N, C-alpha and C positions, 0 to 999 in steps of 0.2 A: 572963404574957407569952410569946409564941411563941418558942421557942428557935432557930427557923430564922432569925429576924431579930435578936433580942437587944437591940434598942435602941428607945427610945421618946422622943417629944418632946411637951411640952404647952405651949400658949401661945395667943396671940391673933393672928389674921390681920392683918398690917399692910397688905399690898397684894397685888393679883393682877396678875401680869405677863402671863400668857397663859392662855386657857381655850378648849378645843374644846367647843362647845355640843352636838355630836352624841354624843361618847363620854365627855365629862366630864374628859378629860385636862387637868390644870392645873399651872401653875407659879406659886408664890406665895412671899411673904416672911412668915415666922412670927416674931413677937416672943416669945422664950422667956425674957425677963428679962435677957439679956446686953447687951453694949454694942451689938451689931449683930444685926438679924434674920437668920435662916438661910433658905436657899432650900429649899423642899420641892416635890417633883414627884410626880405620881401621879393616880389617878382620884379627883377631889374635886369632883364636879359642883356648880355654883352656889356655890362658895366665895366669900365676900365679906369685905371688911375689917370688923373688929369681932367676928367670930365666934370662939368658943372652939374649939380644935382639939387633939385628941390623935391622934398618928400613931405607927405602929409600922413599922419597916423597917430600912434600912441606909444608911450613908454611902457615897457614890461620888464619883469625881473625873471631872467632865465636861471633855473636852479644850478646850472654848471657854469654858464658864461657871464652871469651877472646882468647888469642893466643894459638893455638894448632898445633901439627904436624900431617898431614894427611898421613898415610902410604900407599904407593902404592904396596910395596912388603916388605917382611921381611924374616929374617933367625933367628932361635932361637937355643939356646943351653941350656941344662939342667943345673941347678945351680951347681956351684963348690964351695967347702969349707963348713965347718960345719954350719956357720951362714946362708948362703944363702940356703943350703939344708933344714935347719930347717924352715926358713921362707916359703919356697915352700910347704913343707908338712903340716906345721901348718895352712896354709891358707885354708885347705880343698880341695886343688887341686886334691888329690887322695881320692876317696870315701872310708870311713871307717877309715881314719887317721885324727886325730885332734891334737891340740897342745901337749897334754900329751903323746900320742903315738909317735908323731914326736920327742919329747925330748928323749924318751927312745931309739928310733931307732938310732938317731944321736949320742947319748952317747955311744951306743954299737958298731956301725959300722963306725962312722965318715965319711970320704970322700967317703967310699965305700957303703954308705947307699942305694943310688939309684941303684947301680949295684946289690946289694943283693936283693933289692925289686923286681927287674925285672927278675933276673936269678937264684936266690938261695932262694926261699921261705921257704925251709926246715930250713934254719938258723933262719928265723924269729920265727919259732915255738919253738926255744930253749929258747926264752925269756919268763920269767914267766908272765902268764896272756894272752899270745897269743896262741890260740889253732891252731893245724894244719889246721883246716878248715878256721879260720880267716886269717891265713898266706896266704893260697891259694887265698882267696878272695881279700886281699890287693894287692897281686902280679898281679892277673888277672886285677884288676881295673887299676893299674899303666900301664900295658902293653896295655890294651885296650885304655886308654886315649892317650898314646903316639902314638899308631897306628892311631887312629881317627884324632888326631891333624895333623900328617904328611899328611894324606889323605886330610884333609880340606885345608891345606896350598897348596898342589899340585893342587887341584881343583880350589881354589880361584885364584891362580896365573895364571890359564888358563881361567878365566872368567866364571867358572862353579859354580853352587850352592853348597856351602859347605855341605848342609844338605844331599846330596847324599852320603857323607862319612859314615853317620850312617848306611845306608842300605848296602853299599858295605862291610863295616866291619862286619856287621851281617852275611852276606852270605859267605864271603870269608876270614874272620879272618885276621890274621897277614900278610898274603900274598896278601891282597887286592890291595895295592899300586902297586906292581910289576905286578900283573895281569892286572890292568887297563892301565898301561903303555904299556904292550905288546898287549893288545886288548881293545882299548878305546870303542869299540862298546858294551862292557858289560854295559856301562851306559844306553844304549837305550833298554836294556832288560826289560820285563814287571815287573820283581821283583825289579829293581832299579828305573824305572819310568822316566828316562831322555829322552829328545827328541833326535831323530836321528841326527838332524842338530848340536846339541851340541856335541855329540860323534864324528860326522864326522869332525867338526872343530878341535877337539882335535887330532884326528888321522892325519889329514893333517898337523897340526902344529908340530907333532912329526916325520914328514918326510914320511908319507905314500903317495904313488903315486895315482893320481886321477883315473887312470885306473887299479889299482891293483886288482887282483881277490879277495883279502880279502875284499876290500871296496865294490866291486860290490856284492859279496856274502852276506855281512852284510846288504846291502840295500835290497836285495831280501827277506832275512829272516825278516827284519824289516817290509817290506810292508805286509808280510803274518801275522806276529804277530799283527801289527796295525789293520788289518782288522778282526781279531778275535773280536775286540771290536765293529765292525759293524755287528757281528753275522754270518760272513762267515766261513764255515768249510773248504772251498777251494777257490782258485781264478782261473779263466780261464787263461791259460798260456799267451795268447796274452795280456790280461789286466795287468797281473803281470809284464811282461817285459816292457810294455809301461809305467806303473806307476814308475817302478824302473829307467828307462832311464830319465823320467821327473824329478825324485827326485834328481839324482846326475849327470845328463848330460852324462850318459854312452852311448856307442853305442849298438844298439839292438843286433848285432851279439855277442858282448862280454857278454852281459847279458844272451843270450841264452846259450852260452858256459858254463858260470858259473852255470846256472841252471841245465844243464846236469851233471856237476861235482857234484853238491849238491845231485842230484838223485843217481848218482853212489856211493856216500859216504853214502847214506841212510838218509840224513838230510830231504829230501822231497820225496814224492811219486807222480809220474805223471801217470794219468790213465784217459781214456775216461769215461765221466759221462754225461748222458742226452744230448749228442750231442756236448759237449765241451771237450777240453783237460784240465782236472782238475789238479791243483798242490796243494797238501796237505802238511802241516807239518806232519812229520811221526806220531807224537802222535795223531793228529786229524784223520788221515787216520785209524789208528788202533782202535781208539775209535768208529768211524762210522762203520767200517767193523764188529767189534765185536758186537756192539749194534744191527745192522741189523741181523746178523747171529743168535744171541740169541733170539731176538724177533720173528723172523720167525719160529724158532723151537718151541717156546712156543705157538705161535698163531696156529700152526698146530695140537696141541694136544687137543682132545676132551675127557673128562673124563666121565666115566660111573658112574651112580648113581643107587642104588637099588630103590629109590623112584623117581617118575616123578618130574622134577624141578617145574612144575606148582603146584603140590601138596605140595612141600616144601614151596613155597611162601604162599599158603593158610594156611598151618600150622603156619607159622610165624605170619600171620595176626591174627589168633585166639589167639595165645600166647601173642602177644603184643597189641591186641585190636586196630588195625590200619587197614585202607583200603588203599592200595597202588594205585597210578595212573598207567596207562598202561605202561609208560616208566620206572617207578620204578620197576614194576613187571618184565619187560623184563630184566632189569639190574641184579636184584637179581637172576632170573632163570639162566641167562648166567653165573653168578659167580659160580653156582653149577657145571657147566660142562666144563668151559673153564679155561685153565691154565693162559690165558692172556685176560684181558678185559679193554676197554677204556670207560670212562663215562664222558660226557661233558654236559654243560648247563649253562645258564646265571643266574643272581640273581633271587631268588624267584621261581626257577623251581624244587626245592626239592632234590638237590644233597645230602644235609646232611641227609635227611630222607633215601635216597637210600643207603648211606654209612652205616648208622646204621643198615639197613636191611641186607646188605651184611655181616656186622660184626656178626650179630645174626646168619645168615646162616652158616658162617664159624665156629662159636662156636658150632653150632649144629652138624656139620660134624666132630668135634673133632680136628680142626686145630688151632694151636696157630697162632695168627695174630699180626704183628707189624704195627704200624701206623707211617708214616713219612711225612715230608714236607721240602721244600728247606730252609726255614728260621726259626729262633727261634720264631718270632711272628706268623708265619703260623702254626707252631707246637703247640704253646700255644692255638691258636684258635681251632685247631682240637681237642685238649684235652678237651676244654670247651664244644665243640659241641657233642662229643661222650662219654664223661665220662671215656675215656681210655687214658693212657699216650701216647703221640706222641713225636717223636724224630726228630731233624733235621737230614738230610741225613748224614751230616758230623759227628754228634755225634753217630748216628746209626752205621756208618762204622768205628768209632774210628780213625778219621783223626789225623795226626801228621806230623811234619817235619821229613824228612829223615835225617839220620846222615849227618852232614855237612850243613844242613839247606837250601839246594838249591832247594828242591822240596817237594811236599806234597805226603804222602803215606797214604793208608788206611789199617789198621790192619786186617780188614775183607775183605777176598777175596776168591778165589777158595780153597786155602789151609786152610783157617780159616773162613768158611762161617757162616752166621747168623743162629741161631737156631730157626727156625720158619717154619710154613707150608704155610704162606701167608703174603704178604705185601700190604698194601693199601697206595698209594703215592698220596697226595693231592697237589694242585697248580702246576700241571705238566707243565703248560705253562712256568713256570720259570726255568725249568730244562734244562741245556745245555747238549751237547752230551758227554762231558767228565764225568760229574756227573752221567749221566744215565749209562755209561759204568761201572763206579765204583760200582753203586748199583747192576747192573746185575751180575757183577763178584762175588758179595758177596751172591747171592741167592743160596741156596742149589738146587740140580737138580730137586727135586719134588715140589719146592715152586711155589705158585700161585702169580700173580701180578695183582693188580687193579690200573689202572692209572686214576686219577680224575683231572679235571680242567675245565677252561673256555677258549676254544680255540679262543675266540674273544678278549681276553685281549692281552696286549703287549707280545711279545715273550721274551725269555730269554735274559738276558744281555750278557751272554756268547755265544759261537758259536753254530750254529745249530738252528733248529726249530723242536725239537723232537716230541712234542705232536701234532703239526699241521701235520707233516709228517706222523706220525702213523695213524691219522684219515684219511688223504687224500689217503693213500696207499690202503685202502680197504681190506687189508690183515689181519687186527686185528678185532676181534669181538668188536663192539662199539655200544653205545647207546647215542643219543643226546636227552636230556630232553628239551622240548619246552613249556610245559604247565605252565603258571604262576599261582600259587595258589591264591585263593581269598584273603586271608589275606595279602600276599605279594603284590598283585595287587592293594591294596589300597594305597600303598606307592608311592609317586611321584618320589622318588629316583629310585625305581624299574621300574616304567612305563617309565620314561624318559631315563633310561639306555637302555632299549630295543628299544625305539624310536631312540635314537642316533645310536645304533648298526645297525638299518635298514636304516640309512641315513636320517631320518626324523628330522625336527627341532622342538623341544618342544617350547611351548609358554613361553618365559622367563618373560613375564609380570605377569604370574599367581603365585604370591608369597603366596602360601598357603601350609599347610601340612608340609612336611619335606624337601622341595626343594625350595630354594630362589635364586634369581639373583639380585645383586645390581650393577646397571650400573655406571661405572666409566671409563671415556675415557682418563684420564690423569694418568700416572704411579704413581705420588706422592699421588694422591687422592686414588688410589687403595691401596697403602701401608698404608696410614693413616686409611682407613676404616678397613683393615685387623687387624691392631693394636687395634683399638677400639673394634672390634668383639671379639678378643681373650682376651683382658684385662678386658673389662667391659660388653659389651652387651650380649654375650652368657652366661657368668657366672651369670650375674644379672637377665636376663629375662628368660633364658631357663634352668638354673641350671647345666650347664656344667662346671666342674672345668677346669682351664686352661690346666692341664695335660691331659684332655680327648679330647682336641681340637687339631687336626693336620692340619697345613697349608701345602698345596701341591702346586706345581708350575711346569710347563713343563721344565724350564731351570735353570741352575746354575747362569747364568750371566744376566745382565740387571737390570733395576729398580725393577722388580718383580721376580728376580732370587733368589736362595737360599742364595747366599753370602750376598746380600743387605738385604733381609728379616730377616735372622738370626741375623744380627747385630742390627737391629731395634727391633726385638722381644725380644732379650736378654735384651735390655735397658728397654723395656716395662714390661716384665714379671719377670725378675730377675735382677733388677738394682743393681749397686754397693752399698755396705753397709759395715760399719766397722765390722759387725758381720760375714761377708762372706770373706773367704780368696780367693785370685786370683792367677793365674799363667799365665804370658804372654808367648806365644810361637809364635815367628815370629810376625805377625800382629794380631794374635788372642788372646783374653783374655778368659781364662777358669775360671769359677767362681763356687764356691759351690752352688748347686741348679740348675745348667745348665742342659738342656736336650742335650745329645750328641749321636753321632752315630759312630760306628766302620766302617771304609771305606775300609778295606782290611782284608782278612782272616789272623788270627794269631792263630796258633795252640798251642802256648807255654804259653799264658797267663793263669795263674792258677786262678780259682774262687772257692768260697765256698758258700754254701747256709746255712743261719742261722748264719753266722759269723758276726764279728764286724770289722769295720775299726779301724786301730791303733788310739788310743787316745779316743775311744768311751766308754772306761770302760771295765770291765771284762765281759766275756760271756762264756757260755758253749761251748762244742765242736761243730763244724759245723755239720749240718744234712747231708751234702753231699759235696763232693769236686770233681773237674774235671779240665780240661784244654781245652782252645779254645774259643775265641770270634771271631765271623765271620762277614764278610762284610754285613752291613745292620742292625746289632744288635743295639738296642737303649736302653739307660739307662740314669741315671742322676748322677751328681757328688755329692757324699755324703760328702767327706772330702778331703781337700788338706793339705798335710803334708810337709811343706817346709824343715823341719829339715832332714827328710829322703828322700826328693825329690820324693814323691809319691802322686799320685792322686787316690783316692778310688772311684770306679764307681759301681753303683748298676744297673745291667742289669736284670731287672725283678727278683729280689731277688738273683741273682748270683752276689756276690761281688768280684770285681777284682781290683788288685792294678797295676797301670801303673807308670813306671818310667817317670820322666819329659821328657827324650829323646824319649819316645814313643808317645808323644802327637800329633805328625804328623799323627798318625793313626786315629785321631778323627776329626769329624766335628760337629758343632752344629746341632741340629735336631729339633729346634722349627719349622723350615720349611724344607721340603725335596722335592726332585724331585718325580714325579709320578712313575718313574722307581723304585726308592728306596722303595716306599710304597707297591709294589706288595707283595701279600701274607698276607697283614695286613688288619685289619678292625678297624675303630675308631668310637667312639660314635658320634663325630661331625667332619666334614671336612670343611675347608675353602679353596677353590680353587682359586688361582690367575690366571685370564684369561688375561694376559698381553702379550705384544709383545715378540716374541721368534723366533729363527730360524725356517724356514718353515718346515724343516724335523721333528721338534718336535710337530708341530701343526697338529696332525693326529687324526682320528676318534678313533682308538684303544687306544690312550693315553687318550683322553677325557673319553671314556667308562671305562677304568681302573680306572681313578680318581673318577668318579661318584660312581662306585661300591665299593670304599673303605669306604664309609659312611654308618653307620648302622642306626642312628637315625636322623641325621641332615646334610644337605649339603647346604652351602652358596657359590655361585660362585660370585666373585667380579671382575669386569673388563669391557672389551669392548665386546659388543655382536657380533661385526664383527669377533672377534677372535674365539668365540665359533662357529659361523657359518662356518668359514673357516676350523675349525677342523672337523666338521661334514661332510663337503663336501669333505674333503681329506680322502676318504675311501680306497685309494690304500695301500696295504700292501707292505712295503719295501722288495724288493727281496733279499733273502739270498741264497748264493751259498752253497747248501747242497745236498749230494747224498743219504741221508737216505731213502727217499721215493723210489728212483729208486732201491736201494739195497733191500728194503722190497718187491718190486714187481718183483724182479728178472731181472731187466733191466741191471744191472751191474754184 
């Protein structure tokens, strides 16, 4: 027994008073053989009545609840004996089993009930009323709960977040516990989301040597994966080695040796690029090399036409009753003869008109054309602007989890290409190198590709700067639209966006038209003004519904970050009510009516269009069904179903059901970062110009925020913050070799 705690209790769980499903914190009553059960608190995930429990810890006096035992560590055993097994199952500990089913199972199998439940589900199906499918589901739920519980206990006993257990179990199944013990650095992978220092501490506590090659190799890979989030496709060798040595205190020579071993094993690729020795993760190297090779081949093809391209454009003008500007004419003419075309331009320069013209041209040439964009909101906007259905890239390529659930695969590729003669891809500045590779792999050999975007916006969140590199390379036929059309030029949003992009400071005192600045030098006053604008002023004075107003901010943290703003906006726009069900997940309360955002790709979530949430009454068959909700998708909570532990979310008419355990994949979206807003347009935008890390206060971020607003932009905050963003015109350098590969330098 640990002398730090000195006390231990052994008994049977009588009842569970409270349990946080995310972190395992539990308050329960433990029968220790005395007259009254004692209250035990601590991390005891999935505790249920009937279980045997041994806990070690200390007694403490709670000011409201009296004496309770605070557990520092615990060991548990499944219930033994018919009565305790019945209590355990009847409590709802296993999803799909209630008191009636528990009684039937215990009557039939007695003390072997749990053994049968976990290992012999076929015997459950012999009971009248239990189908083979339901038997499998009950057995899977029991095994899953047991596996997650053991994982949670192991992680919690080592000071790690128990919620990692859910992700580990999802990807690695029943073997997750043994895998993480053998390689604790799995915790720091991008799919699990743990920090390297957490995984490293666990590895060292399990006896790994500080200078072990496994530890150094894991640190090297971690540094490379971590820097994908900074947009780097590779890292210079000397920078990678130096960062790794600083991270774990390794010797440079040892890190160099481990890096060479990783290269020999094929984990990384080392190659000279643009004067530096570049180190790539293999999948990033392959993505960049394939993308460059395919784009170069497409860019080199000039297609002959029976009719002069200029005449084709004039014919379109007569048919459509339109007069194209010079840049638009050039783009449409090039689309007639080029396999690959890049089109860029800022707000109000006529990109949409050019896209419509290119579409009409391709139709006239008899080519079937698919429209795509990186996000659901961008695809919807493209559909609205063109009158043709547009798809997200993931949906177009039929993304799904590979068997085993550890990586994403696209069903469309070289062996199963898209059926089309052309693809127009909008919002290309958002597309990273791996997604571009996936799209190119799915294009049939004779397919044309038109890349459209605003190269002055923020680059992709993922690695690479594909659109910028394509334009800078000079190897791809490209057109930059610069003329701001008269109607758009009357908008102060458009005029100020172009001024900001040129590094000029607009007059923030000129509060007219569709661009307003409200000076607030204190964070709390900024927040209160934003609340007032969203709740009262803009709906009452300007006719914008709260759902049409999007609050944007540079940062997640701080007084004007998304975390703080979302809590306040939820309280203001969707306050608690007896008519609205809620579900608390960790420190976050999700409420019916909340606006929420998916924060990571999930290819398994099933959605329906035209369907109804459980409990909403009878409805006809859904109009359409599919799978996949992606990072950045925004919806609202339509219904919370506590009985079935489901949250029904409407993502722009796509209705998806989330289990309570999946709520960690959601954030509130009353406010979102500017990065998350890319590819979207809103009737009204309220931008918080508050203090934030210097790296986020950049010109391209401000420009991107301003160009999200269609009818109204209100900037609230400190004018010095706006000035600092405009003056910070430096583009953050990304290590990418795509431009060099396109120009033949590599």
